[in-house]
N, C-alpha and C positions, 0 to 999 in steps of 0.2 A: 504494500500500500504506500503510495507516494503521499506523505503527509505535508510536505512543504514544496510549493511550486512557485517559481518566479517567472514573471513575464516582463521582459525588457522592452520598453517602448509601448506606447498606447495610442498609436494612430489606428486607422481602420483595420489593419491586419492584426494588431495587438488586441483590439477589442474582439475580433472574430475568434482568436485563439482563446481568450478568456472565456467566452461563451461556451466553447467546445470543452475546455477543461472543466468548467462548472458542471456541464452535463454528465461527464464521466467520473468526476471525482468531487461529488457534492460536499463531502466532509473534510476535504483537504484545506489547509491554510494557503490561500493563493494571494501573493503580493505582487505589486507592480513597481518597477523601477522606471521613473520618468524624470525628465530634466527639470520640470517646474517645481520648485520647493513649495510645500504647503498645499499641493493639489490632492484631489482624491480620484478614485476610479470606481465607478459604479460596479457593483457585484464583486469587487475585490475586497480582501480582508484588511488591506492597508497599502500604503504607498511609501516608497523610498525615493529620495532625490539624489543619493550618492551611491557609488559602487561599494564603498566601504560598509554602508548600512545594509546593502543587499547581501554582501558576503557574510556579514555577522548573522543574518537570518539563516545561513547554512542551507540553502535550498537543495533538495535532492535532484530535482529536474528544473531546467530553465528553458524557456522559449525566447530566443533572441530575435526581436521583431523591430528593432530600431533601424534607422537608415544604415545602409550597407557600409559606409566608411567607418562606422563605430562598432561593427560586429566583432572584429578580431580581438580588440583590447578587452572587451567585456567577456567574451567567450573564453579567452585564454585564462583570465583570472578565475572564472568559474570552473573551468576544466581542472586546473591545478588544485582546486578544492574538492575534486571528486564529484562534481555535479554533471549529470547527463544533460546533453545539449541537443535541442532542436533549433537549428539556426535558419531563419528565413532566407530565401533566395534574394539576390545572389549572396554567396558566402562572404564576400567583401566587395570592394570596388576595384581592387587590383590584387594580383597574386602575392604581393609583398606581405610577409608575416604569416601567411596561411600555412606554409610547411611547419612552422613552429607550433601552431595550434594543433595540427594533425599529429605531430610527435607527442605533444602533451596529452592529447586524448588517448593515444595508444599506451603511453607510459602509465597513465592513471587508470586505465581500464574502463573508461567511460564510453557510452554510446554517443557518437556525434553524427547526427542526421541532418541533411540539408533539405529544406522544405520545398522541393520541386514536386508539388502536390499533383501535377498532371500525370505523374507516373501511376497514380491511384485511380485514374479515370477508367471506368469499364470500357468505354469505346476506344480509347487509345491503347489499352492493353489488348483488346481484340484485334485492332489494326496491327500491332506489333506481332502477335501470335500468328496472324495470317501471313505477314511478310516472311517471318522466320520459317513457316511451314512450307514455303515455296509455292503458294497457291497461284502466283502469277509468274513463276519461274525466276530466273536470275534478274536482279534489279539492274536496269540500265540507266535510270535517271531519277532524280528526286526533286520535286517542286514543293516549296513550303512558304506560307505567308501568314502574317499576323498583322492586323491593323485595327485600330479603334481611335476615335477622336479624343484627344486629351481633355478638351473642355467638358465633355459629357461622361468621362470615364468614372469619376467619383461624384455622383450627384450631391449637391448641398455643400460642396467645398470649392474653394478658389484654387484652380489648377496651378496658378502662378506661385502659390506658396507650398505646393506639395513636393514630395521627393522626386517625382518624375521630371519636374521642370528644372531642377537645380543640380548643376555639376557637383557642388560642394556636398550634396546629400546622396550622391551616387545615382543621379537620374540619367535620362537618355534612353533611347529605345534598346540599345544593346544590353544594358544591365537590367532595365525594367522588364524587358520581354525575353529574358534569357532562358525561359522555359523551352523555347524552340531549340536552342543549342543543346540543352540537356537531353531532350527526348530524341533528337536526331542521333546523338551518340548512343543512346540506350537502344534504339531500334536498329540502326544501320552500322554502328561500329565507330571506332576512333577516327578522328579527322587528322589528315596528314598536313594539309596546307589550307591557307585562307587567302582569298582576294576580296577586297572590300572597297565600296564607295559609301560615304555617309555625309550628311550635312543637314542644315536646317532649311527647309523649303517653304514653310508656312509663315504666317504672320503671328503665330503663337509667341507669347511673351516668355520665352525660355532661353537658357544659355547652354543648351545641350542639343545633340542631334535629334531631329524628329523623324528621320528616315535613314535606313541603312539597307544596302543591297550587298549580299555576300555570295561568293562562290566558295564551296567547301569541297575539298578533295577527300573522299571517304577512303579509308585504309583498305587496301586490297584484302578481301576475305572471301574466298570462293565458296564457303559454306552459306553465307548470307548474300553477299553482293560481290561484285568483281570490279572494284575501283571506280564506281560511278561518281559523277559530280552532282552535288546538291546545290540548288539555287534557293536562297533564303531572302525574303523581303520582309522588313519590319517597319512599321510607321505609327505615328500618333495622329494621322490625318484622316483616316477613312470614317465617313459617317455611317457606312454600312459595316458594322463590326464583323471582322473576318478572322477565323483561325482554321487553317486548312493545310493538310499535307497530302501530296499525291505521290505514290510510288509507281513508276512506270516499268513494267517488267516485260519479259520476252513473250508472255502469253496473254497479257492484259494489264489493266491499271487498277490500283486500289487507292481509294480516297478516304481520308479521315476528315470529318467536319466537327471541330471542337465546339462550335456554337450549338449545332443541332444534336451533337452526341451521336453521330451516325458514321457507319462505315459502308462504302459503296464499292461494289466490284463491277468492273467493266471488262468483259472478255469476249473472245470469239471474233470472227471476221466481220460480223454485222454490228459490232460496237454496243451490244445490248447491255444496259445497266441494271443492276439489282441491288437494293439496299439489304445488306446482310446483317446489320445490327443497328438498332436505334434506341436511344434512352428516352426520347420524347418529353422534353429536352432534359439534359443533365441537371441534377440538383447540385448547386454550386458548393454548398457546405459539405456535401458528402465526401468529396475527395479530401477535404481537410480533416474530417472525422476519421476517415480510414487511415490517413497519414499519421494521426495522433495515436490511434489504436496500434498501428504497426510499430511506432516508436516505443510505446509502453511494452509491447510484446518483446521487442529486441532487448530491452532492459531486463525483463523477467527471465528470458531464455538465454541471456548472454550471447546473443547472435548479432551478426552484422546487418545494418540497415540496408534497405533497397537503394537508398541514395546516401552514400557516405561522403566524408570529407574530401576524399580523392576525386569524387565526381564534381563536387563544387569547385575544387581547384582546377580541374580540367576545363570547366566552362570559363573560368576567369582567364585561363591561358588562351582560350579561343578568342575571347573578347579583346584581350591585349594584342593578340596577333592581328585582329581586324583593325584596331586603331592604328597599328603600325603600317598595315597594308594601305589604309586610306591616306596616311601621311606620305606614303611612297607612290601615290597616284595609282593605287590598285595593284601594285606589284604583288606577286605571290609571296607570302610569308610562310615558311615551313615551321611547323611546331617544334621540331627537334632543334632548330636554330634559334627559336624564340624563347627557349626555356630560361626562366629566371629573369627575363627582360621586362621591365616595367615602363610603360609608355606614359608620358605626361600629356594628358588630353588638351591642356591649355596651349 
């Protein structure tokens, strides 16, 4: 039984996590660490305004849901105290300091899970299983896109003040929409190289990129794929919210629609389509609940999480390679040459 739970950060995602923790652990003492002294958090048992206060609480588990640039410092202090960690995506805003966190987690024997909750989506899992089963043969190409307008993303809030809009808080499409980088690795395999263009195309009042277009060279893996190229587009611009991935194979195409929660197979010479799975539509909180249940199960069973710290680091290395490629006017950046390199976005 987890008696003491800490939630770091109390924005929209921190509030979501608090609600889910309360559902599953109604008798636990749940506290929130937030920056503003003297503030409270509805449904929490108390608030801290300093890391030292939070460490004195000695939480058994913590959910780190503050802006990405602040994750590593807090997570490292908690890990060294033996606290199990569920860290919101992305794991940080750069790879810097992350290897030290991973080493501390290993040495202290704690579970470190990164909150890429899309891996717990039934439709995305079905899409992955069908790809891996070879239902459309060898994969030849991958097309992936995610887009939604930043002004309407979080109703009731000023987008200009949010994490997504601010470089200092780890904003921009690459970090904020990094789910796509994580699930592409999970489904199709490691990425060998990245070519990227990114920039600000809209009139949004932000100081980060609102659009990015990436070419990703998937590692040659004859069991699943054979060195295809993935095309990934991300933006804060689209009024028609879109989250979609299409795998083009030798015998057909398989499409995942993350908004509808559906998987569609197109095969045969006549191009006939059939919906092979639909969630009608997905229940958003359910992936977060399943992620939390998985996290607690890993702690209880002393098992490795589906999305570990090394996965979070791999995504950051991809993001860093994309920034470098964009600075080099789209030149390919190979991941093995980019290891340990941190790019200044400014």
